[in-house]
VEXVOLUM-485429 format. One record per residue (C-alpha): residue number from 1; residue in one letter; x, y, z. Coordinates in nm, 2 decimals. Each point is the difference from the previous one (the first is absolute). Last residue first. Layout:
residues N
<atom volo="NUM" vexlum="a" x="X" y="Y" z="Z"/>
...
end
This chain:
residues 252
<atom volo="252" vexlum="x" x="-4.46" y="2.68" z="0.22"/>
<atom volo="251" vexlum="x" x="0.14" y="0.12" z="0.40"/>
<atom volo="250" vexlum="x" x="0.32" y="-0.03" z="-0.12"/>
<atom volo="249" vexlum="x" x="-0.03" y="0.12" z="-0.39"/>
<atom volo="248" vexlum="x" x="-0.05" y="-0.23" z="-0.25"/>
<atom volo="247" vexlum="x" x="0.18" y="0.00" z="-0.37"/>
<atom volo="246" vexlum="x" x="0.34" y="0.10" z="0.07"/>
<atom volo="245" vexlum="x" x="0.25" y="-0.04" z="-0.24"/>
<atom volo="244" vexlum="x" x="0.29" y="-0.18" z="-0.01"/>
<atom volo="243" vexlum="x" x="0.30" y="-0.02" z="-0.30"/>
<atom volo="242" vexlum="x" x="0.25" y="-0.21" z="-0.11"/>
<atom volo="241" vexlum="x" x="0.29" y="-0.03" z="-0.18"/>
<atom volo="240" vexlum="x" x="0.22" y="-0.33" z="0.01"/>
<atom volo="239" vexlum="x" x="0.32" y="-0.08" z="-0.21"/>
<atom volo="238" vexlum="x" x="0.16" y="-0.26" z="-0.13"/>
<atom volo="237" vexlum="x" x="0.05" y="-0.39" z="0.07"/>
<atom volo="236" vexlum="x" x="0.11" y="0.00" z="0.30"/>
<atom volo="235" vexlum="x" x="-0.18" y="0.35" z="0.09"/>
<atom volo="234" vexlum="x" x="0.16" y="0.38" z="-0.03"/>
<atom volo="233" vexlum="x" x="-0.23" y="0.31" z="0.15"/>
<atom volo="232" vexlum="x" x="-0.25" y="0.20" z="-0.07"/>
<atom volo="231" vexlum="x" x="-0.24" y="0.18" z="0.21"/>
<atom volo="230" vexlum="x" x="-0.33" y="0.10" z="0.08"/>
<atom volo="229" vexlum="x" x="-0.25" y="0.18" z="0.28"/>
<atom volo="228" vexlum="x" x="-0.31" y="0.14" z="0.03"/>
<atom volo="227" vexlum="x" x="-0.04" y="0.04" z="-0.40"/>
<atom volo="226" vexlum="x" x="-0.18" y="0.25" z="-0.20"/>
<atom volo="225" vexlum="x" x="0.29" y="0.30" z="0.00"/>
<atom volo="224" vexlum="x" x="0.30" y="-0.28" z="0.00"/>
<atom volo="223" vexlum="x" x="-0.15" y="-0.16" z="-0.28"/>
<atom volo="222" vexlum="x" x="-0.10" y="0.28" z="-0.19"/>
<atom volo="221" vexlum="x" x="0.38" y="0.14" z="0.02"/>
<atom volo="220" vexlum="x" x="0.09" y="-0.33" z="-0.10"/>
<atom volo="219" vexlum="x" x="-0.17" y="0.01" z="-0.28"/>
<atom volo="218" vexlum="x" x="0.10" y="0.39" z="-0.11"/>
<atom volo="217" vexlum="x" x="0.37" y="-0.04" z="-0.14"/>
<atom volo="216" vexlum="x" x="-0.17" y="-0.03" z="-0.36"/>
<atom volo="215" vexlum="x" x="-0.11" y="0.31" z="-0.31"/>
<atom volo="214" vexlum="x" x="0.28" y="0.25" z="0.09"/>
<atom volo="213" vexlum="x" x="-0.15" y="0.36" z="0.04"/>
<atom volo="212" vexlum="x" x="0.08" y="0.06" z="0.34"/>
<atom volo="211" vexlum="x" x="0.38" y="-0.13" z="-0.09"/>
<atom volo="210" vexlum="x" x="0.16" y="-0.39" z="0.14"/>
<atom volo="209" vexlum="x" x="-0.32" y="-0.12" z="0.13"/>
<atom volo="208" vexlum="x" x="-0.04" y="-0.11" z="0.31"/>
<atom volo="207" vexlum="x" x="0.29" y="-0.20" z="0.23"/>
<atom volo="206" vexlum="x" x="-0.18" y="-0.23" z="0.25"/>
<atom volo="205" vexlum="x" x="0.15" y="-0.32" z="-0.08"/>
<atom volo="204" vexlum="x" x="-0.05" y="-0.34" z="-0.11"/>
<atom volo="203" vexlum="x" x="0.27" y="-0.22" z="-0.02"/>
<atom volo="202" vexlum="x" x="0.21" y="-0.03" z="-0.32"/>
<atom volo="201" vexlum="x" x="0.25" y="-0.28" z="0.07"/>
<atom volo="200" vexlum="x" x="-0.21" y="-0.34" z="0.17"/>
<atom volo="199" vexlum="x" x="-0.20" y="-0.07" z="-0.38"/>
<atom volo="198" vexlum="x" x="-0.24" y="-0.25" z="0.06"/>
<atom volo="197" vexlum="x" x="-0.30" y="0.10" z="0.11"/>
<atom volo="196" vexlum="x" x="-0.22" y="-0.01" z="0.30"/>
<atom volo="195" vexlum="x" x="-0.30" y="0.27" z="0.01"/>
<atom volo="194" vexlum="x" x="-0.17" y="0.04" z="0.31"/>
<atom volo="193" vexlum="x" x="-0.30" y="0.16" z="0.15"/>
<atom volo="192" vexlum="x" x="-0.17" y="-0.03" z="0.33"/>
<atom volo="191" vexlum="x" x="-0.35" y="0.11" z="0.06"/>
<atom volo="190" vexlum="x" x="-0.02" y="0.11" z="0.40"/>
<atom volo="189" vexlum="x" x="-0.29" y="0.01" z="0.27"/>
<atom volo="188" vexlum="x" x="-0.09" y="-0.39" z="0.08"/>
<atom volo="187" vexlum="x" x="0.27" y="-0.19" z="-0.22"/>
<atom volo="186" vexlum="x" x="0.02" y="0.02" z="-0.36"/>
<atom volo="185" vexlum="x" x="0.25" y="-0.07" z="-0.23"/>
<atom volo="184" vexlum="x" x="0.07" y="0.01" z="-0.38"/>
<atom volo="183" vexlum="x" x="0.27" y="-0.13" z="-0.20"/>
<atom volo="182" vexlum="x" x="0.13" y="0.06" z="-0.33"/>
<atom volo="181" vexlum="x" x="0.31" y="-0.22" z="-0.09"/>
<atom volo="180" vexlum="x" x="0.20" y="0.09" z="-0.27"/>
<atom volo="179" vexlum="x" x="0.16" y="-0.10" z="-0.35"/>
<atom volo="178" vexlum="x" x="0.31" y="0.21" z="-0.14"/>
<atom volo="177" vexlum="x" x="0.01" y="0.32" z="-0.14"/>
<atom volo="176" vexlum="x" x="0.18" y="0.15" z="0.35"/>
<atom volo="175" vexlum="x" x="-0.02" y="0.34" z="-0.19"/>
<atom volo="174" vexlum="x" x="-0.30" y="0.12" z="-0.19"/>
<atom volo="173" vexlum="x" x="-0.22" y="-0.28" z="0.10"/>
<atom volo="172" vexlum="x" x="0.09" y="-0.03" z="0.35"/>
<atom volo="171" vexlum="x" x="-0.11" y="0.38" z="0.06"/>
<atom volo="170" vexlum="x" x="-0.28" y="-0.06" z="-0.18"/>
<atom volo="169" vexlum="x" x="-0.09" y="-0.25" z="0.26"/>
<atom volo="168" vexlum="x" x="0.09" y="0.18" z="0.25"/>
<atom volo="167" vexlum="x" x="-0.20" y="0.35" z="-0.14"/>
<atom volo="166" vexlum="x" x="-0.34" y="-0.19" z="-0.12"/>
<atom volo="165" vexlum="x" x="0.02" y="-0.18" z="0.37"/>
<atom volo="164" vexlum="x" x="-0.01" y="0.32" z="0.22"/>
<atom volo="163" vexlum="x" x="-0.26" y="0.13" z="-0.25"/>
<atom volo="162" vexlum="x" x="-0.18" y="-0.32" z="0.00"/>
<atom volo="161" vexlum="x" x="0.03" y="0.06" z="0.46"/>
<atom volo="160" vexlum="x" x="-0.09" y="0.34" z="-0.02"/>
<atom volo="159" vexlum="x" x="-0.34" y="-0.06" z="-0.23"/>
<atom volo="158" vexlum="x" x="-0.06" y="-0.27" z="0.25"/>
<atom volo="157" vexlum="x" x="0.00" y="0.23" z="0.28"/>
<atom volo="156" vexlum="x" x="-0.24" y="0.27" z="-0.15"/>
<atom volo="155" vexlum="x" x="-0.25" y="-0.31" z="-0.08"/>
<atom volo="154" vexlum="x" x="0.03" y="-0.12" z="0.38"/>
<atom volo="153" vexlum="x" x="0.12" y="-0.38" z="-0.01"/>
<atom volo="152" vexlum="x" x="-0.28" y="-0.21" z="0.01"/>
<atom volo="151" vexlum="x" x="0.27" y="-0.31" z="-0.01"/>
<atom volo="150" vexlum="x" x="-0.18" y="-0.15" z="-0.33"/>
<atom volo="149" vexlum="x" x="0.00" y="0.37" z="-0.15"/>
<atom volo="148" vexlum="x" x="0.34" y="0.04" z="0.08"/>
<atom volo="147" vexlum="x" x="0.13" y="-0.30" z="-0.13"/>
<atom volo="146" vexlum="x" x="-0.20" y="0.08" z="-0.36"/>
<atom volo="145" vexlum="x" x="0.19" y="0.33" z="0.03"/>
<atom volo="144" vexlum="x" x="0.34" y="-0.18" z="0.04"/>
<atom volo="143" vexlum="x" x="-0.09" y="-0.23" z="-0.28"/>
<atom volo="142" vexlum="x" x="0.01" y="0.25" z="-0.24"/>
<atom volo="141" vexlum="x" x="0.23" y="0.24" z="0.11"/>
<atom volo="140" vexlum="x" x="0.26" y="-0.30" z="-0.02"/>
<atom volo="139" vexlum="x" x="-0.13" y="-0.10" z="-0.36"/>
<atom volo="138" vexlum="x" x="0.03" y="0.37" z="-0.14"/>
<atom volo="137" vexlum="x" x="0.34" y="0.01" z="0.14"/>
<atom volo="136" vexlum="x" x="0.06" y="-0.38" z="-0.13"/>
<atom volo="135" vexlum="x" x="-0.06" y="0.13" z="-0.34"/>
<atom volo="134" vexlum="x" x="0.32" y="0.17" z="0.01"/>
<atom volo="133" vexlum="x" x="0.19" y="-0.31" z="0.01"/>
<atom volo="132" vexlum="x" x="0.23" y="-0.10" z="0.29"/>
<atom volo="131" vexlum="x" x="-0.21" y="-0.33" z="0.02"/>
<atom volo="130" vexlum="x" x="-0.23" y="-0.06" z="0.29"/>
<atom volo="129" vexlum="x" x="-0.06" y="-0.24" z="0.28"/>
<atom volo="128" vexlum="x" x="-0.32" y="0.08" z="0.23"/>
<atom volo="127" vexlum="x" x="0.02" y="-0.04" z="0.36"/>
<atom volo="126" vexlum="x" x="-0.28" y="0.03" z="0.25"/>
<atom volo="125" vexlum="x" x="-0.04" y="0.04" z="0.38"/>
<atom volo="124" vexlum="x" x="-0.27" y="0.02" z="0.25"/>
<atom volo="123" vexlum="x" x="0.02" y="0.04" z="0.38"/>
<atom volo="122" vexlum="x" x="0.09" y="-0.19" z="0.29"/>
<atom volo="121" vexlum="x" x="0.34" y="-0.20" z="0.04"/>
<atom volo="120" vexlum="x" x="0.06" y="-0.29" z="0.19"/>
<atom volo="119" vexlum="x" x="-0.09" y="-0.32" z="-0.19"/>
<atom volo="118" vexlum="x" x="0.23" y="0.14" z="-0.29"/>
<atom volo="117" vexlum="x" x="0.27" y="0.03" z="0.21"/>
<atom volo="116" vexlum="x" x="-0.04" y="-0.34" z="0.15"/>
<atom volo="115" vexlum="x" x="-0.03" y="-0.15" z="-0.34"/>
<atom volo="114" vexlum="x" x="0.35" y="0.22" z="-0.09"/>
<atom volo="113" vexlum="x" x="0.13" y="-0.16" z="0.30"/>
<atom volo="112" vexlum="x" x="-0.11" y="-0.34" z="-0.02"/>
<atom volo="111" vexlum="x" x="0.19" y="0.01" z="-0.37"/>
<atom volo="110" vexlum="x" x="0.32" y="0.10" z="0.10"/>
<atom volo="109" vexlum="x" x="0.03" y="-0.22" z="0.28"/>
<atom volo="108" vexlum="x" x="-0.04" y="-0.12" z="0.38"/>
<atom volo="107" vexlum="x" x="-0.22" y="0.32" z="0.10"/>
<atom volo="106" vexlum="x" x="0.03" y="0.30" z="0.24"/>
<atom volo="105" vexlum="x" x="-0.27" y="0.20" z="0.00"/>
<atom volo="104" vexlum="x" x="-0.17" y="0.36" z="-0.03"/>
<atom volo="103" vexlum="x" x="0.25" y="0.15" z="0.16"/>
<atom volo="102" vexlum="x" x="-0.02" y="0.10" z="0.39"/>
<atom volo="101" vexlum="x" x="-0.08" y="-0.35" z="0.20"/>
<atom volo="100" vexlum="x" x="0.29" y="-0.16" z="-0.12"/>
<atom volo="99" vexlum="x" x="0.27" y="0.28" z="0.06"/>
<atom volo="98" vexlum="x" x="-0.10" y="-0.06" z="0.36"/>
<atom volo="97" vexlum="x" x="0.39" y="0.04" z="0.09"/>
<atom volo="96" vexlum="x" x="0.01" y="-0.36" z="0.09"/>
<atom volo="95" vexlum="x" x="-0.22" y="-0.15" z="-0.30"/>
<atom volo="94" vexlum="x" x="0.30" y="0.20" z="-0.26"/>
<atom volo="93" vexlum="x" x="0.22" y="-0.12" z="0.21"/>
<atom volo="92" vexlum="x" x="-0.14" y="-0.38" z="-0.01"/>
<atom volo="91" vexlum="x" x="0.00" y="0.04" z="-0.37"/>
<atom volo="90" vexlum="x" x="0.34" y="0.15" z="-0.06"/>
<atom volo="89" vexlum="x" x="0.15" y="-0.28" z="0.17"/>
<atom volo="88" vexlum="x" x="-0.26" y="-0.25" z="-0.19"/>
<atom volo="87" vexlum="x" x="0.09" y="0.14" z="-0.32"/>
<atom volo="86" vexlum="x" x="-0.24" y="0.19" z="-0.15"/>
<atom volo="85" vexlum="x" x="-0.18" y="-0.11" z="-0.31"/>
<atom volo="84" vexlum="x" x="-0.30" y="0.26" z="0.04"/>
<atom volo="83" vexlum="x" x="-0.05" y="0.39" z="0.02"/>
<atom volo="82" vexlum="x" x="-0.34" y="0.14" z="-0.07"/>
<atom volo="81" vexlum="x" x="-0.09" y="0.36" z="0.00"/>
<atom volo="80" vexlum="x" x="-0.37" y="0.10" z="-0.11"/>
<atom volo="79" vexlum="x" x="-0.06" y="0.31" z="-0.16"/>
<atom volo="78" vexlum="x" x="-0.25" y="0.27" z="0.07"/>
<atom volo="77" vexlum="x" x="-0.14" y="0.25" z="-0.26"/>
<atom volo="76" vexlum="x" x="0.10" y="0.22" z="0.16"/>
<atom volo="75" vexlum="x" x="0.26" y="-0.09" z="0.26"/>
<atom volo="74" vexlum="x" x="-0.08" y="-0.05" z="0.37"/>
<atom volo="73" vexlum="x" x="0.07" y="-0.37" z="-0.01"/>
<atom volo="72" vexlum="x" x="0.32" y="0.04" z="-0.26"/>
<atom volo="71" vexlum="x" x="0.15" y="0.22" z="0.26"/>
<atom volo="70" vexlum="x" x="-0.07" y="-0.18" z="0.33"/>
<atom volo="69" vexlum="x" x="0.14" y="-0.31" z="-0.22"/>
<atom volo="68" vexlum="x" x="0.28" y="0.21" z="-0.07"/>
<atom volo="67" vexlum="x" x="0.10" y="0.08" z="0.35"/>
<atom volo="66" vexlum="x" x="-0.03" y="-0.40" z="0.11"/>
<atom volo="65" vexlum="x" x="0.24" y="-0.05" z="-0.29"/>
<atom volo="64" vexlum="x" x="0.27" y="0.16" z="0.11"/>
<atom volo="63" vexlum="x" x="-0.02" y="-0.14" z="0.31"/>
<atom volo="62" vexlum="x" x="0.23" y="-0.24" z="-0.12"/>
<atom volo="61" vexlum="x" x="0.27" y="0.20" z="0.04"/>
<atom volo="60" vexlum="x" x="-0.04" y="-0.08" z="0.42"/>
<atom volo="59" vexlum="x" x="0.13" y="-0.35" z="-0.10"/>
<atom volo="58" vexlum="x" x="0.34" y="0.10" z="-0.08"/>
<atom volo="57" vexlum="x" x="0.23" y="-0.22" z="-0.19"/>
<atom volo="56" vexlum="x" x="-0.31" y="-0.09" z="-0.25"/>
<atom volo="55" vexlum="x" x="0.13" y="-0.18" z="-0.31"/>
<atom volo="54" vexlum="x" x="-0.26" y="0.00" z="-0.28"/>
<atom volo="53" vexlum="x" x="-0.05" y="-0.30" z="-0.28"/>
<atom volo="52" vexlum="x" x="-0.32" y="-0.13" z="0.10"/>
<atom volo="51" vexlum="x" x="-0.17" y="0.35" z="0.08"/>
<atom volo="50" vexlum="x" x="-0.22" y="0.06" z="-0.28"/>
<atom volo="49" vexlum="x" x="-0.21" y="0.29" z="0.01"/>
<atom volo="48" vexlum="x" x="-0.33" y="0.00" z="-0.12"/>
<atom volo="47" vexlum="x" x="-0.20" y="0.33" z="-0.03"/>
<atom volo="46" vexlum="x" x="-0.39" y="0.00" z="-0.10"/>
<atom volo="45" vexlum="x" x="-0.29" y="0.20" z="-0.19"/>
<atom volo="44" vexlum="x" x="0.26" y="0.22" z="-0.10"/>
<atom volo="43" vexlum="x" x="-0.02" y="0.36" z="0.04"/>
<atom volo="42" vexlum="x" x="0.28" y="0.09" z="-0.24"/>
<atom volo="41" vexlum="x" x="0.16" y="0.23" z="0.28"/>
<atom volo="40" vexlum="x" x="0.01" y="-0.30" z="0.24"/>
<atom volo="39" vexlum="x" x="0.28" y="-0.16" z="-0.25"/>
<atom volo="38" vexlum="x" x="0.22" y="0.30" z="0.01"/>
<atom volo="37" vexlum="x" x="-0.03" y="0.02" z="0.36"/>
<atom volo="36" vexlum="x" x="0.07" y="-0.41" z="0.05"/>
<atom volo="35" vexlum="x" x="0.32" y="0.04" z="-0.20"/>
<atom volo="34" vexlum="x" x="0.09" y="0.27" z="0.20"/>
<atom volo="33" vexlum="x" x="-0.06" y="-0.19" z="0.28"/>
<atom volo="32" vexlum="x" x="0.20" y="-0.25" z="-0.13"/>
<atom volo="31" vexlum="x" x="0.31" y="0.19" z="-0.11"/>
<atom volo="30" vexlum="x" x="0.03" y="0.13" z="0.40"/>
<atom volo="29" vexlum="x" x="-0.05" y="-0.36" z="0.16"/>
<atom volo="28" vexlum="x" x="0.35" y="-0.05" z="-0.23"/>
<atom volo="27" vexlum="x" x="0.15" y="0.27" z="0.15"/>
<atom volo="26" vexlum="x" x="-0.11" y="-0.09" z="0.36"/>
<atom volo="25" vexlum="x" x="0.13" y="-0.35" z="-0.05"/>
<atom volo="24" vexlum="x" x="-0.27" y="-0.27" z="-0.18"/>
<atom volo="23" vexlum="x" x="0.34" y="-0.16" z="-0.14"/>
<atom volo="22" vexlum="x" x="-0.12" y="-0.15" z="-0.35"/>
<atom volo="21" vexlum="x" x="-0.27" y="-0.05" z="-0.26"/>
<atom volo="20" vexlum="x" x="-0.32" y="0.25" z="-0.02"/>
<atom volo="19" vexlum="x" x="-0.31" y="-0.17" z="-0.20"/>
<atom volo="18" vexlum="x" x="-0.24" y="0.25" z="0.01"/>
<atom volo="17" vexlum="x" x="-0.34" y="-0.11" z="-0.21"/>
<atom volo="16" vexlum="x" x="-0.27" y="0.28" z="-0.11"/>
<atom volo="15" vexlum="x" x="-0.34" y="-0.14" z="-0.02"/>
<atom volo="14" vexlum="x" x="-0.29" y="0.17" z="-0.20"/>
<atom volo="13" vexlum="x" x="0.04" y="-0.22" z="-0.32"/>
<atom volo="12" vexlum="x" x="0.40" y="-0.03" z="0.00"/>
<atom volo="11" vexlum="x" x="0.27" y="0.23" z="0.10"/>
<atom volo="10" vexlum="x" x="0.35" y="-0.14" z="0.08"/>
<atom volo="9" vexlum="x" x="0.25" y="0.13" z="0.22"/>
<atom volo="8" vexlum="x" x="0.38" y="-0.13" z="0.07"/>
<atom volo="7" vexlum="x" x="0.18" y="0.13" z="0.31"/>
<atom volo="6" vexlum="x" x="0.36" y="-0.08" z="0.06"/>
<atom volo="5" vexlum="x" x="0.15" y="0.05" z="0.35"/>
<atom volo="4" vexlum="x" x="0.42" y="-0.03" z="0.01"/>
<atom volo="3" vexlum="x" x="0.13" y="-0.29" z="0.18"/>
<atom volo="2" vexlum="x" x="-0.08" y="-0.23" z="-0.30"/>
<atom volo="1" vexlum="x" x="-0.17" y="-0.35" z="0.10"/>
end
């Protein structure tokens, strides 16, 4: 086992799998924390962490998973955090520290962890696979409108979501030119949009048009204006650009 920790991240069907390997020391725990925070930004149904190949020199560092479980539970939308395949010594430490009661589950295999994550996460989740072509912009907007109607999202919020989806998918078509996944996820008060593509070199950044009369460059300014929050980051297979919009008040 390598002393320096490495971390492989994969996304599939709303589940983000994180596979650290090496020494889970302070530096390693910091690396895993960064991977978990990136994964949470995608608002997946669940995050499953493979602990089979980590060496833990100090049990207290495992409290990272307790902290991240709290973040995952209160996130909008809520995300399940499931650990799996710990060695006997790591499993004993997780139990001794009470971490087994904070995470959504500790399972014996990846497949069991995925099943547990899907069972523990409330809300609705839909994903569409789209080509990196101009026709996908209209298709994405139509799918978003239909889904908002199905979820009984207010018309004004649906209009915002359609605009946001249009801009994010247009950016993929113009710059990434790769196939993409469009994800819509609804929780009690928010709808979360995520567009995943295969390009990790062109992160979405708020720049604005080059000049006041330039025809382009305003798309992300509109996303900034209409989203409750948004962001873009590199994933293991490209990048994720996401936005969250509140559709129901705290008292609604």
